[in-house]
C-alpha positions in Angstrom: 0.0 0.0 0.0 1.1 3.5 -0.6 0.3 6.6 1.4 1.5 10.2 1.1 1.9 12.2 4.3 2.2 16.0 4.6 5.2 15.6 6.9 8.9 15.0 6.8 9.9 11.3 6.7 11.6 11.7 10.1 8.1 12.2 11.6 6.6 9.4 9.7 9.4 7.0 10.7 8.8 8.0 14.4 5.1 7.4 14.0 5.9 3.8 13.1 8.7 3.2 15.6 7.8 5.0 18.9 5.2 3.3 21.0 3.6 6.5 22.3 2.9 7.5 18.7 2.0 4.1 17.3 -0.7 3.8 20.0 -2.3 7.0 18.7 -3.0 5.8 15.1 -2.7 2.0 14.8 -6.1 1.2 16.3 -8.8 -1.1 14.9 -12.5 -0.4 14.7 -14.1 2.1 17.1 -14.0 0.9 20.7 -10.6 -0.9 20.4 -7.6 0.1 22.4 -3.9 -0.9 22.3 -2.9 -1.8 25.9 0.3 -3.4 24.7 2.7 -1.6 22.3 6.3 -2.8 22.8 9.1 -1.9 20.3 12.7 -2.9 20.6 14.0 -1.0 17.5 17.2 -2.8 16.6 18.0 -5.5 14.1 16.9 -8.7 15.8 14.7 -6.8 18.2 11.1 -7.6 18.6 7.8 -5.7 18.5 4.5 -6.7 20.1 1.0 -5.2 19.7 -2.1 -6.2 21.5 -5.5 -4.7 20.8 -8.6 -5.0 23.1 -12.2 -4.2 22.5 -14.8 -3.0 25.0 -15.9 -6.6 25.7 -12.3 -7.7 26.6 -11.6 -9.6 23.4 -7.9 -9.4 22.4 -6.0 -9.6 19.2 -2.2 -9.7 19.2 0.6 -9.8 16.8 4.3 -9.2 16.6 7.5 -9.8 14.8 11.3 -9.3 14.5 13.1 -6.4 12.9 15.4 -7.7 10.1 16.6 -4.3 8.7 16.5 -0.8 9.9 17.7 2.3 8.0 16.6 5.2 10.1 14.0 7.5 8.4 14.2 5.4 5.2 13.4 1.7 5.5 12.1 -0.9 7.9 12.0 -4.7 7.2 10.3 -6.9 9.8 8.4 -10.1 10.1 4.7 -10.1 11.1 2.6 -12.8 12.7 -0.8 -12.5 14.3 -1.5 -14.7 17.3 -4.4 -16.2 15.5 -3.1 -15.9 12.0 -5.3 -16.6 9.0 -2.2 -17.2 6.8 0.6 -19.8 7.1 4.0 -18.7 8.3 5.2 -15.2 8.9 4.7 -12.3 6.5 7.7 -10.2 5.7 6.9 -6.4 5.7 9.1 -3.9 3.9 8.3 -0.3 4.5 10.1 2.5 2.6 9.9 6.3 3.1 10.7 8.8 0.4 10.6 12.5 1.1 10.1 15.1 -1.5 9.2 18.7 -0.9 8.4 18.1 2.8 5.9 15.3 1.9 6.7 11.7 2.6 5.6 8.8 0.5 5.3 5.6 2.5 5.2 2.3 0.6 4.6 -0.9 2.5 4.8 -4.3 0.9 3.9 -7.6 2.5 5.3 -10.9 1.3 3.6 -14.1 2.4 5.1 -17.6 2.4 2.1 -19.0 0.5 -1.5 -18.0 0.8 -4.1 -20.7 1.2 -6.1 -19.0 -1.5 -6.0 -15.8 -3.5 -8.7 -14.2 -1.5 -6.1 -13.6 1.2 -4.9 -10.5 -0.6 -8.4 -9.1 -0.5 -8.5 -9.7 3.3 -5.3 -7.9 3.8 -6.4 -5.0 1.6 -9.7 -4.6 3.5 -8.0 -5.0 6.9 -5.5 -2.3 6.2 -8.3 0.0 5.1 -9.7 0.0 8.7 -6.5 1.0 10.4 -7.0 4.5 11.6 -5.2 7.1 9.5 -4.1 4.5 6.9 -7.7 4.1 5.7 -7.4 7.4 3.9 -5.4 7.3 0.7 -5.0 3.6 0.4 -3.7 3.0 -3.1 -2.8 -0.6 -3.4 -1.8 -3.8 -1.6 0.3 -6.4 -3.1 0.4 -10.0 -2.0 2.9 -12.3 -3.8 3.6 -16.0 -3.5 4.3 -18.9 -5.7 0.6 -19.5 -6.1 -1.1 -16.1 -6.3 -0.6 -12.4 -7.0 -3.0 -9.5 -6.7 -2.2 -6.1 -8.1 -5.7 -4.6 -7.8 -5.5 -1.1 -6.4 -8.0 0.7 -4.1 -8.5 4.4 -4.7 
């Protein structure tokens, strides 16, 4: 998915890597909170997020940072506690600044989806994430078996 922010990439990078900022925007549907947001920002370091709704239901996920280029690039694994996909996803996020605006591009690579509809689930799931629902351009899901390039405008 691609999103353009009216902010320097330093600020966008911080919004993805500082727990106090992540907790402000990476929320689910209305009524969900993020009681756990832990980030050990170093190669080999882990991150962990847990969301909770008003009825106490929780959803958690986490991963390991594989590559960090401050203000430019993050590569990490991603796995939900109750994942609907096999194996870990590999998420690559790049930030490009031009004229004080930052273009964020995030690509998710899956081991192998069970079926091609997985791409649609990811695309629609990302749409519901706070600030990221605005300006969602596209989501790619690649594997040996399926690929989806359909964009959402």
